[in-house]
C-alpha positions as a Markdown table, in Angstrom:
| # | Residue | x | y | z |
|---|---|---|---|---|
| 1 | Unk | -116.6 | -29.5 | 92.2 |
| 2 | Unk | -119.0 | -32.3 | 91.3 |
| 3 | Unk | -117.3 | -35.3 | 89.8 |
| 4 | Unk | -118.5 | -38.8 | 88.8 |
| 5 | Unk | -120.5 | -41.0 | 91.1 |
| 6 | Unk | -117.6 | -43.5 | 91.3 |
| 7 | Unk | -115.0 | -40.8 | 92.3 |
| 8 | Unk | -117.4 | -39.3 | 94.8 |
| 9 | Unk | -118.2 | -42.7 | 96.5 |
| 10 | Unk | -114.8 | -44.4 | 96.2 |
| 11 | Unk | -113.6 | -45.8 | 99.5 |
| 12 | Unk | -110.2 | -44.7 | 100.5 |
| 13 | Unk | -107.6 | -47.4 | 101.3 |
| 14 | Unk | -107.0 | -48.0 | 105.0 |
| 15 | Unk | -103.7 | -49.6 | 104.1 |
| 16 | Unk | -102.5 | -46.5 | 102.2 |
| 17 | Unk | -103.5 | -44.3 | 105.1 |
| 18 | Unk | -101.7 | -46.5 | 107.6 |
| 19 | Unk | -98.6 | -46.6 | 105.3 |
| 20 | Unk | -98.5 | -42.8 | 105.3 |
| 21 | Unk | -98.4 | -42.7 | 109.1 |
| 22 | Unk | -95.7 | -45.3 | 109.2 |
| 23 | Unk | -93.5 | -43.5 | 106.7 |
| 24 | Unk | -93.8 | -40.3 | 108.7 |
| 25 | Unk | -92.8 | -42.0 | 111.9 |
| 26 | Unk | -89.8 | -43.6 | 110.2 |
| 27 | Unk | -88.9 | -40.2 | 108.7 |
| 28 | Unk | -88.9 | -38.8 | 112.2 |
| 29 | Unk | -86.4 | -41.4 | 113.4 |
| 30 | Unk | -88.8 | -43.8 | 115.2 |
| 31 | Unk | -88.1 | -47.5 | 115.4 |
| 32 | Unk | -90.9 | -49.2 | 113.5 |
| 33 | Unk | -91.3 | -52.9 | 112.8 |
| 34 | Unk | -93.2 | -52.6 | 109.5 |
| 35 | Unk | -95.2 | -55.7 | 108.8 |
| 36 | Unk | -97.9 | -54.0 | 106.7 |
| 37 | Unk | -96.9 | -54.2 | 103.1 |
| 38 | Unk | -97.7 | -57.2 | 100.9 |
| 39 | Unk | -94.3 | -56.6 | 99.2 |
| 40 | Unk | -90.7 | -57.7 | 99.5 |
| 41 | Unk | -87.5 | -55.9 | 100.5 |
| 42 | Unk | -85.2 | -56.7 | 97.6 |
| 43 | Unk | -82.2 | -56.7 | 99.8 |
| 44 | Unk | -83.7 | -59.6 | 101.7 |
| 45 | Unk | -85.8 | -61.3 | 99.0 |
| 46 | Unk | -84.3 | -60.4 | 95.5 |
| 47 | Unk | -85.9 | -61.7 | 92.4 |
| 48 | Unk | -84.2 | -64.8 | 90.8 |
| 49 | Unk | -80.8 | -63.9 | 89.4 |
| 50 | Unk | -81.6 | -65.6 | 86.0 |
| 51 | Unk | -84.8 | -63.6 | 85.7 |
| 52 | Unk | -82.9 | -60.3 | 86.5 |
| 53 | Unk | -80.2 | -61.1 | 84.0 |
| 54 | Unk | -82.8 | -61.9 | 81.3 |
| 55 | Unk | -84.7 | -58.6 | 81.9 |
| 56 | Unk | -81.4 | -56.6 | 81.5 |
| 57 | Unk | -80.5 | -58.6 | 78.4 |
| 58 | Unk | -84.0 | -58.0 | 76.9 |
| 59 | Unk | -83.6 | -54.3 | 77.3 |
| 60 | Unk | -80.1 | -54.4 | 75.8 |
| 61 | Unk | -81.7 | -56.2 | 72.8 |
| 62 | Unk | -84.1 | -53.3 | 72.5 |
| 63 | Unk | -87.3 | -55.1 | 73.3 |
| 64 | Unk | -89.0 | -51.8 | 74.1 |
| 65 | Unk | -91.9 | -51.7 | 71.7 |
| 66 | Unk | -95.5 | -52.6 | 72.2 |
| 67 | Unk | -96.2 | -56.2 | 73.1 |
| 68 | Unk | -99.1 | -58.2 | 71.7 |
| 69 | Unk | -102.4 | -57.1 | 73.3 |
| 70 | Unk | -103.0 | -60.6 | 74.7 |
| 71 | Unk | -99.4 | -61.2 | 75.7 |
| 72 | Unk | -96.6 | -62.2 | 73.5 |
| 73 | Unk | -96.9 | -65.7 | 71.9 |
| 74 | Unk | -93.7 | -67.0 | 73.4 |
| 75 | Unk | -94.8 | -66.0 | 76.9 |
| 76 | Unk | -98.2 | -67.6 | 76.5 |
| 77 | Unk | -96.6 | -70.7 | 75.2 |
| 78 | Unk | -94.2 | -70.7 | 78.2 |
| 79 | Unk | -97.1 | -70.2 | 80.6 |
| 80 | Unk | -99.0 | -73.1 | 79.0 |
| 81 | Unk | -96.0 | -75.4 | 79.4 |
| 82 | Unk | -95.3 | -74.2 | 83.0 |
| 83 | Unk | -98.9 | -74.6 | 84.2 |
| 84 | Unk | -99.2 | -78.0 | 82.6 |
| 85 | Unk | -96.0 | -79.3 | 84.1 |
| 86 | Unk | -96.2 | -77.7 | 87.6 |
| 87 | Unk | -100.0 | -77.6 | 88.3 |
| 88 | Unk | -101.5 | -80.1 | 85.8 |
| 89 | Unk | -103.7 | -77.4 | 84.2 |
| 90 | Unk | -103.8 | -77.5 | 80.4 |
| 91 | Unk | -104.8 | -74.2 | 78.9 |
| 92 | Unk | -104.1 | -73.3 | 75.3 |
| 93 | Unk | -102.7 | -70.0 | 74.1 |
| 94 | Unk | -106.1 | -68.6 | 73.3 |
| 95 | Unk | -107.2 | -69.3 | 76.8 |
| 96 | Unk | -104.3 | -67.3 | 78.4 |
| 97 | Unk | -104.2 | -63.5 | 78.8 |
| 98 | Unk | -101.2 | -61.6 | 80.0 |
| 99 | Unk | -101.2 | -58.2 | 81.6 |
| 100 | Unk | -99.2 | -56.0 | 84.0 |
| 101 | Unk | -99.8 | -58.0 | 87.1 |
| 102 | Unk | -103.0 | -59.4 | 88.6 |
| 103 | Unk | -104.9 | -56.1 | 89.2 |
| 104 | Unk | -105.8 | -55.2 | 85.6 |
| 105 | Unk | -106.8 | -58.9 | 85.0 |
| 106 | Unk | -109.2 | -58.8 | 88.0 |
| 107 | Unk | -110.6 | -55.5 | 86.8 |
| 108 | Unk | -111.2 | -56.7 | 83.3 |
| 109 | Unk | -112.7 | -60.0 | 84.6 |
| 110 | Unk | -115.2 | -58.1 | 86.7 |
| 111 | Unk | -116.0 | -55.9 | 83.7 |
| 112 | Unk | -116.3 | -58.8 | 81.2 |
| 113 | Unk | -118.7 | -60.8 | 83.4 |
| 114 | Unk | -120.7 | -58.5 | 85.6 |
| 115 | Unk | -123.2 | -55.7 | 84.9 |
| 116 | Unk | -124.4 | -53.0 | 87.2 |
| 117 | Unk | -126.7 | -54.5 | 89.8 |
| 118 | Unk | -125.4 | -58.1 | 89.4 |
| 119 | Unk | -124.7 | -59.9 | 92.7 |
| 120 | Unk | -121.1 | -60.7 | 93.5 |
| 121 | Unk | -120.3 | -63.1 | 96.3 |
| 122 | Unk | -117.0 | -62.6 | 98.2 |
| 123 | Unk | -115.8 | -63.3 | 101.7 |
| 124 | Unk | -114.2 | -60.8 | 104.1 |
| 125 | Unk | -111.5 | -60.3 | 105.0 |
| 126 | Unk | -110.3 | -60.4 | 101.5 |
| 127 | Unk | -108.2 | -58.2 | 99.2 |
| 128 | Unk | -110.0 | -55.5 | 97.2 |
| 129 | Unk | -113.1 | -57.5 | 96.2 |
| 130 | Unk | -115.2 | -54.7 | 97.8 |
| 131 | Unk | -113.5 | -52.1 | 95.6 |
| 132 | Unk | -113.8 | -54.0 | 92.4 |
| 133 | Unk | -117.5 | -54.7 | 93.1 |
| 134 | Unk | -118.0 | -51.0 | 93.7 |
| 135 | Unk | -116.2 | -50.1 | 90.5 |
| 136 | Unk | -118.9 | -51.8 | 88.4 |
| 137 | Unk | -121.9 | -50.9 | 90.5 |
| 138 | Unk | -122.6 | -54.5 | 91.4 |
| 139 | Unk | -124.4 | -55.7 | 94.5 |
| 140 | Unk | -122.1 | -56.9 | 97.4 |
| 141 | Unk | -123.0 | -60.3 | 98.8 |
| 142 | Unk | -120.6 | -60.4 | 101.7 |
| 143 | Unk | -119.7 | -63.6 | 103.6 |
| 144 | Unk | -118.1 | -62.8 | 107.0 |
| 145 | Unk | -115.5 | -65.5 | 107.4 |
| 146 | Unk | -114.3 | -66.3 | 111.0 |
| 147 | Unk | -111.4 | -67.9 | 112.8 |
| 148 | Unk | -113.4 | -71.1 | 113.1 |
| 149 | Unk | -112.8 | -71.7 | 109.4 |
| 150 | Unk | -109.4 | -70.1 | 109.3 |
| 151 | Unk | -111.1 | -67.1 | 107.7 |
| 152 | Unk | -111.9 | -69.1 | 104.5 |
| 153 | Unk | -115.5 | -69.0 | 103.1 |
| 154 | Unk | -117.5 | -72.3 | 103.2 |
| 155 | Unk | -120.0 | -73.8 | 100.8 |
| 156 | Unk | -122.6 | -73.6 | 103.6 |
| 157 | Unk | -122.1 | -69.9 | 103.9 |
| 158 | Unk | -122.2 | -69.4 | 100.1 |
| 159 | Unk | -125.2 | -71.7 | 99.3 |
| 160 | Unk | -128.0 | -69.3 | 100.2 |
| 161 | Unk | -126.9 | -66.7 | 97.6 |
| 162 | Unk | -125.9 | -68.7 | 94.5 |
| 163 | Unk | -129.2 | -68.6 | 92.7 |
| 164 | Unk | -129.0 | -64.9 | 92.0 |
| 165 | Unk | -125.3 | -64.4 | 91.8 |
| 166 | Unk | -123.1 | -63.8 | 88.8 |
| 167 | Unk | -119.7 | -64.2 | 90.2 |
| 168 | Unk | -118.0 | -65.8 | 93.3 |
| 169 | Unk | -114.6 | -64.2 | 94.0 |
| 170 | Unk | -112.3 | -66.8 | 95.7 |
| 171 | Unk | -108.6 | -66.6 | 96.7 |
| 172 | Unk | -106.4 | -69.4 | 97.9 |
| 173 | Unk | -103.8 | -69.1 | 99.4 |
| 174 | Unk | -105.7 | -66.1 | 100.7 |
| 175 | Unk | -104.6 | -62.5 | 101.1 |
| 176 | Unk | -104.7 | -61.3 | 103.9 |
| 177 | Unk | -105.0 | -64.5 | 106.0 |
| 178 | Unk | -102.2 | -66.7 | 104.6 |
| 179 | Unk | -104.7 | -69.6 | 104.9 |
| 180 | Unk | -106.0 | -72.1 | 102.3 |
| 181 | Unk | -109.0 | -74.1 | 101.1 |
| 182 | Unk | -109.1 | -77.7 | 102.1 |
| 183 | Unk | -109.8 | -80.1 | 99.3 |
| 184 | Unk | -113.2 | -81.0 | 100.8 |
| 185 | Unk | -114.4 | -77.4 | 101.2 |
| 186 | Unk | -113.3 | -76.3 | 97.7 |
| 187 | Unk | -114.9 | -79.4 | 96.2 |
| 188 | Unk | -118.2 | -78.5 | 98.0 |
| 189 | Unk | -118.1 | -74.9 | 96.6 |
| 190 | Unk | -117.4 | -76.3 | 93.1 |
| 191 | Unk | -120.3 | -78.7 | 93.4 |
| 192 | Unk | -122.5 | -75.7 | 94.3 |
| 193 | Unk | -121.5 | -73.9 | 91.1 |
| 194 | Unk | -121.9 | -76.9 | 88.8 |
| 195 | Unk | -125.3 | -77.6 | 90.3 |
| 196 | Unk | -126.4 | -74.0 | 89.9 |
| 197 | Unk | -125.3 | -73.7 | 86.3 |
| 198 | Unk | -127.1 | -76.9 | 85.4 |
| 199 | Unk | -130.3 | -75.2 | 86.7 |
| 200 | Unk | -129.8 | -72.1 | 84.6 |
| 201 | Unk | -131.1 | -72.0 | 81.1 |
| 202 | Unk | -129.0 | -71.1 | 78.0 |
| 203 | Unk | -130.5 | -67.6 | 78.0 |
| 204 | Unk | -129.4 | -66.9 | 81.5 |
| 205 | Unk | -125.9 | -65.6 | 82.5 |
| 206 | Unk | -123.9 | -68.4 | 84.1 |
| 207 | Unk | -122.4 | -68.3 | 87.6 |
| 208 | Unk | -118.6 | -67.8 | 87.3 |
| 209 | Unk | -115.7 | -68.2 | 89.8 |
| 210 | Unk | -112.7 | -65.9 | 89.9 |
| 211 | Unk | -109.9 | -68.0 | 91.5 |
| 212 | Unk | -107.0 | -65.8 | 92.6 |
| 213 | Unk | -104.1 | -68.2 | 93.2 |
| 214 | Unk | -101.3 | -65.6 | 93.2 |
| 215 | Unk | -99.5 | -67.4 | 96.1 |
| 216 | Unk | -100.1 | -71.0 | 95.1 |
| 217 | Unk | -96.4 | -72.0 | 95.1 |
| 218 | Unk | -96.0 | -70.7 | 98.6 |
| 219 | Unk | -97.4 | -73.4 | 100.9 |
| 220 | Unk | -95.7 | -74.9 | 104.0 |
| 221 | Unk | -95.5 | -78.1 | 105.8 |
| 222 | Unk | -98.3 | -80.6 | 104.8 |
| 223 | Unk | -100.5 | -77.9 | 103.2 |
| 224 | Unk | -101.4 | -78.6 | 99.6 |
| 225 | Unk | -102.8 | -76.1 | 97.1 |
| 226 | Unk | -106.1 | -77.1 | 95.4 |
| 227 | Unk | -107.8 | -75.4 | 92.5 |
| 228 | Unk | -111.3 | -75.8 | 91.1 |
| 229 | Unk | -110.6 | -77.3 | 87.7 |
| 230 | Unk | -108.2 | -79.9 | 89.0 |
| 231 | Unk | -110.8 | -81.0 | 91.5 |
| 232 | Unk | -113.8 | -80.7 | 89.2 |
| 233 | Unk | -113.1 | -80.7 | 85.5 |
| 234 | Unk | -116.6 | -79.4 | 84.8 |
| 235 | Unk | -115.5 | -76.1 | 86.5 |
| 236 | Unk | -113.3 | -75.3 | 83.5 |
| 237 | Unk | -116.3 | -73.7 | 81.8 |
| 238 | Unk | -116.9 | -71.4 | 84.7 |
| 239 | Unk | -113.5 | -70.7 | 86.3 |
| 240 | Unk | -111.1 | -67.8 | 85.5 |
| 241 | Unk | -107.7 | -68.0 | 87.2 |
| 242 | Unk | -105.6 | -65.0 | 88.3 |
| 243 | Unk | -101.9 | -65.7 | 88.6 |
| 244 | Unk | -98.5 | -63.8 | 88.3 |
| 245 | Unk | -94.8 | -63.8 | 89.1 |
| 246 | Unk | -95.4 | -61.0 | 91.6 |
| 247 | Unk | -95.3 | -63.1 | 94.8 |
| 248 | Unk | -93.8 | -66.4 | 93.8 |
| 249 | Unk | -90.6 | -64.8 | 92.5 |
| 250 | Unk | -90.7 | -61.7 | 94.9 |
| 251 | Unk | -91.2 | -59.7 | 91.7 |
| 252 | Unk | -94.0 | -57.3 | 92.6 |
| 253 | Unk | -92.5 | -54.5 | 90.6 |
| 254 | Unk | -91.8 | -56.5 | 87.5 |
| 255 | Unk | -95.5 | -56.5 | 86.6 |
| 256 | Unk | -96.2 | -59.7 | 84.6 |
| 257 | Unk | -99.4 | -61.6 | 85.4 |
| 258 | Unk | -101.7 | -63.9 | 83.5 |
| 259 | Unk | -105.3 | -65.2 | 83.6 |
| 260 | Unk | -106.6 | -68.5 | 82.3 |
| 261 | Unk | -110.1 | -69.4 | 81.5 |
| 262 | Unk | -112.8 | -70.1 | 78.8 |
| 263 | Unk | -111.6 | -68.5 | 75.5 |
| 264 | Unk | -114.9 | -66.6 | 75.2 |
| 265 | Unk | -114.3 | -64.8 | 78.6 |
| 266 | Unk | -110.6 | -64.3 | 78.0 |
| 267 | Unk | -111.2 | -62.7 | 74.6 |
| 268 | Unk | -113.6 | -60.2 | 76.2 |
| 269 | Unk | -111.1 | -59.4 | 78.9 |
| 270 | Unk | -108.5 | -58.9 | 76.2 |
| 271 | Unk | -110.8 | -56.4 | 74.4 |
| 272 | Unk | -111.3 | -54.4 | 77.6 |
| 273 | Unk | -107.5 | -54.3 | 78.4 |
| 274 | Unk | -106.8 | -53.3 | 74.8 |
| 275 | Unk | -108.5 | -50.0 | 75.5 |
| 276 | Unk | -106.9 | -49.6 | 78.9 |
| 277 | Unk | -103.4 | -50.5 | 77.7 |
| 278 | Unk | -102.4 | -52.4 | 80.9 |
| 279 | Unk | -99.8 | -54.5 | 79.1 |
| 280 | Unk | -96.9 | -56.2 | 80.8 |
| 281 | Unk | -93.7 | -54.5 | 79.4 |
| 282 | Unk | -92.2 | -56.1 | 76.3 |
| 283 | Unk | -88.7 | -56.8 | 77.9 |
| 284 | Unk | -90.2 | -58.3 | 81.0 |
| 285 | Unk | -92.4 | -60.5 | 78.9 |
| 286 | Unk | -89.4 | -61.8 | 77.0 |
| 287 | Unk | -87.5 | -62.4 | 80.2 |
| 288 | Unk | -90.3 | -64.3 | 81.9 |
| 289 | Unk | -90.9 | -66.4 | 78.8 |
| 290 | Unk | -87.2 | -67.4 | 79.1 |
| 291 | Unk | -87.2 | -67.9 | 82.8 |
| 292 | Unk | -90.4 | -70.1 | 83.0 |
| 293 | Unk | -88.4 | -72.7 | 81.0 |
| 294 | Unk | -85.6 | -72.8 | 83.6 |
| 295 | Unk | -87.4 | -75.4 | 85.8 |
| 296 | Unk | -84.3 | -76.5 | 87.7 |
| 297 | Unk | -83.4 | -72.9 | 88.5 |
| 298 | Unk | -87.0 | -72.2 | 89.5 |
| 299 | Unk | -87.2 | -75.1 | 91.9 |
| 300 | Unk | -83.8 | -74.1 | 93.4 |
| 301 | Unk | -85.0 | -70.5 | 93.9 |
| 302 | Unk | -88.4 | -71.6 | 95.4 |
| 303 | Unk | -86.7 | -74.1 | 97.8 |
| 304 | Unk | -84.7 | -71.3 | 99.5 |
| 305 | Unk | -87.3 | -68.6 | 99.2 |
| 306 | Unk | -90.0 | -70.8 | 100.8 |
| 307 | Unk | -87.7 | -71.8 | 103.6 |
| 308 | Unk | -86.8 | -68.2 | 104.4 |
| 309 | Unk | -90.4 | -67.0 | 104.4 |
| 310 | Unk | -91.7 | -70.0 | 106.4 |
| 311 | Unk | -89.0 | -69.5 | 109.1 |
| 312 | Unk | -90.1 | -65.9 | 109.6 |
| 313 | Unk | -93.8 | -66.9 | 109.8 |
| 314 | Unk | -93.2 | -69.7 | 112.2 |
| 315 | Unk | -90.9 | -67.8 | 114.5 |
| 316 | Unk | -93.4 | -64.9 | 114.8 |
| 317 | Unk | -96.3 | -67.4 | 115.3 |
| 318 | Unk | -94.3 | -69.1 | 118.1 |
| 319 | Unk | -93.7 | -65.7 | 119.6 |
| 320 | Unk | -97.4 | -64.9 | 119.7 |
| 321 | Unk | -98.2 | -68.3 | 121.2 |
| 322 | Unk | -95.6 | -67.6 | 123.9 |
| 323 | Unk | -97.3 | -64.3 | 124.6 |
| 324 | Unk | -100.7 | -66.0 | 124.7 |
| 325 | Unk | -99.4 | -68.6 | 127.2 |
| 326 | Unk | -98.3 | -65.7 | 129.4 |
| 327 | Unk | -101.9 | -64.6 | 129.6 |
| 328 | Unk | -101.6 | -61.7 | 127.3 |
| 329 | Unk | -104.5 | -60.8 | 124.9 |
| 330 | Unk | -103.1 | -62.1 | 121.6 |
| 331 | Unk | -103.4 | -65.1 | 119.4 |
| 332 | Unk | -102.4 | -66.3 | 115.9 |
| 333 | Unk | -103.4 | -68.9 | 113.4 |
| 334 | Unk | -100.6 | -71.4 | 112.4 |
| 335 | Unk | -99.1 | -70.3 | 109.1 |
| 336 | Unk | -100.2 | -72.3 | 106.0 |
| 337 | Unk | -99.2 | -70.3 | 103.0 |
| 338 | Unk | -98.3 | -67.0 | 101.3 |
| 339 | Unk | -96.3 | -64.3 | 103.2 |
| 340 | Unk | -98.9 | -63.6 | 105.8 |
| 341 | Unk | -99.6 | -64.5 | 109.4 |
| 342 | Unk | -103.1 | -64.0 | 110.9 |
| 343 | Unk | -102.7 | -62.5 | 114.4 |
| 344 | Unk | -105.1 | -61.3 | 117.0 |
| 345 | Unk | -104.6 | -58.3 | 119.4 |
| 346 | Unk | -107.6 | -58.1 | 121.6 |
| 347 | Unk | -107.4 | -54.9 | 123.6 |
| 348 | Unk | -110.5 | -53.0 | 122.7 |
| 349 | Unk | -112.4 | -51.8 | 125.7 |
| 350 | Unk | -109.3 | -52.0 | 128.0 |
| 351 | Unk | -107.4 | -49.1 | 129.6 |
| 352 | Unk | -103.6 | -48.4 | 129.4 |
| 353 | Unk | -101.4 | -47.9 | 132.4 |
| 354 | Unk | -101.6 | -44.1 | 131.9 |
| 355 | Unk | -105.4 | -44.2 | 132.0 |
| 356 | Unk | -106.2 | -44.0 | 128.3 |
| 357 | Unk | -109.2 | -46.1 | 127.1 |
| 358 | Unk | -108.7 | -48.1 | 124.0 |
| 359 | Unk | -112.3 | -47.6 | 122.9 |
| 360 | Unk | -112.2 | -49.4 | 119.6 |
| 361 | Unk | -109.9 | -51.4 | 117.3 |
| 362 | Unk | -108.6 | -48.3 | 115.6 |
| 363 | Unk | -107.3 | -47.2 | 119.1 |
| 364 | Unk | -105.7 | -50.6 | 119.5 |
| 365 | Unk | -103.9 | -50.3 | 116.1 |
| 366 | Unk | -102.6 | -46.9 | 117.0 |
| 367 | Unk | -101.6 | -48.0 | 120.5 |
| 368 | Unk | -99.4 | -50.9 | 119.3 |
| 369 | Unk | -97.9 | -48.7 | 116.6 |
| 370 | Unk | -97.1 | -45.9 | 119.0 |
| 371 | Unk | -96.0 | -48.0 | 122.0 |
| 372 | Unk | -94.5 | -51.1 | 120.5 |
| 373 | Unk | -93.6 | -49.8 | 117.1 |
| 374 | Unk | -95.5 | -52.7 | 115.5 |
| 375 | Unk | -97.2 | -51.9 | 112.2 |
| 376 | Unk | -99.7 | -54.4 | 111.0 |
| 377 | Unk | -102.9 | -54.1 | 108.9 |
| 378 | Unk | -106.3 | -54.6 | 110.7 |
| 379 | Unk | -108.7 | -57.0 | 109.0 |
| 380 | Unk | -111.3 | -54.2 | 108.8 |
| 381 | Unk | -109.0 | -52.7 | 106.1 |
| 382 | Unk | -110.0 | -55.9 | 104.1 |
| 383 | Unk | -113.7 | -55.5 | 104.6 |
| 384 | Unk | -114.1 | -57.2 | 107.9 |
| 385 | Unk | -116.2 | -55.7 | 110.7 |
| 386 | Unk | -114.7 | -52.7 | 112.4 |
| 387 | Unk | -114.7 | -54.5 | 115.7 |
| 388 | Unk | -112.5 | -57.4 | 114.4 |
| 389 | Unk | -109.4 | -57.8 | 116.6 |
| 390 | Unk | -107.6 | -59.7 | 113.8 |
| 391 | Unk | -104.7 | -58.4 | 111.7 |
| 392 | Unk | -102.5 | -59.3 | 108.7 |
| 393 | Unk | -98.8 | -59.5 | 109.4 |
| 394 | Unk | -96.6 | -59.6 | 106.3 |
| 395 | Unk | -93.0 | -60.9 | 106.4 |
| 396 | Unk | -91.8 | -59.7 | 103.0 |
| 397 | Unk | -89.7 | -57.0 | 104.6 |
| 398 | Unk | -88.9 | -58.8 | 107.8 |
| 399 | Unk | -85.3 | -59.2 | 109.0 |
| 400 | Unk | -85.0 | -62.3 | 111.2 |
| 401 | Unk | -82.8 | -60.4 | 113.7 |
| 402 | Unk | -85.8 | -58.1 | 114.4 |
| 403 | Unk | -88.3 | -60.8 | 115.4 |
| 404 | Unk | -87.3 | -61.4 | 119.1 |
| 405 | Unk | -86.9 | -57.6 | 119.6 |
| 406 | Unk | -90.4 | -57.0 | 118.1 |
| 407 | Unk | -92.0 | -59.7 | 120.3 |
| 408 | Unk | -90.3 | -58.2 | 123.4 |
| 409 | Unk | -91.5 | -54.7 | 122.6 |
| 410 | Unk | -95.0 | -56.0 | 122.0 |
| 411 | Unk | -94.9 | -57.9 | 125.3 |
| 412 | Unk | -94.1 | -54.6 | 127.1 |
| 413 | Unk | -96.9 | -52.8 | 125.5 |
| 414 | Unk | -99.5 | -55.5 | 126.2 |
| 415 | Unk | -98.5 | -55.6 | 129.9 |
| 416 | Unk | -99.4 | -51.9 | 130.1 |
| 417 | Unk | -103.0 | -52.6 | 129.3 |
| 418 | Unk | -105.6 | -54.0 | 131.7 |
């Protein structure tokens, strides 16, 4: 049966495919250390108690009707206050749009700004930019980021493409890498955008930046989060932020996200979402509006949450560095932010002790899953080259007691390859 061009050409998710294999192994009783999902185990990382109570209370008060299409006024006012106090960003209620998490906001942003054939710049590895670009029939301008820059795009890499581009999709802290923009590098990218938009005439479409900062609260050690408008106020006219409670409050299933940007763009995104109906549920909106005002409770929650996530990231990082010091073919980038660790398992082209050639990175992924029980997501699932030996390791479901056991199993598997 012939269907639409989009459905016929849509790329399947490598993460979903891998997840299906993992679930089947677990169902069959295998011991799997599942570090694939960018999600949280609520028994380890529950949402804040005050937020949970507020959601339950909102349903008891029968907040079950349609919310406002742009997000309830009380929630947008709470977001305005929260962002101004916590990040120094001052966006009015007409410049804030609420939806059911970040995904519909990203989709509506791509739709509001870009036409078929427009050029969209994004780095790989990165989360879903390739799919959103494909959705609208835009042209992919792909920057292959490397370990030399902690897998973050640079102004130098972007510069050759800005004159014809419509959108630059950026994310910091980044999914899948858990790395961040330095102040200097993000300033340089902003200066490129400002310079390019000064060159364009009023009749030309401007160059916009999508800035996904879903993990901005979750930075560790001396790492600081930087954003375009705080660094370069002139970027306010060209920047659309994507944010949500999904990661910062371990609330991936609660589905409340928001976007901030120029009112003209936000109003068009709202119009698109009005037809899609991707609203955040009324009760959750009421609860989040209440909870964002509980600054002391928020800071208390984040203090413990960040400590627990960082401990897991650092312990696994240290485990990988120990394996590396033993001469085994692994590496890792020191954790900076988010819930992700960037790791390297460099076994492609080598042979296992039972004579099996690991011909490519797909074979390596299968080998560490089947032999060590370690499930991680290869960077090629995020648009990187198929030969990339780098992986995303997510700690949202990690039990601390499993870390040493996992490292030991991985060591055994690595020693069987030469």
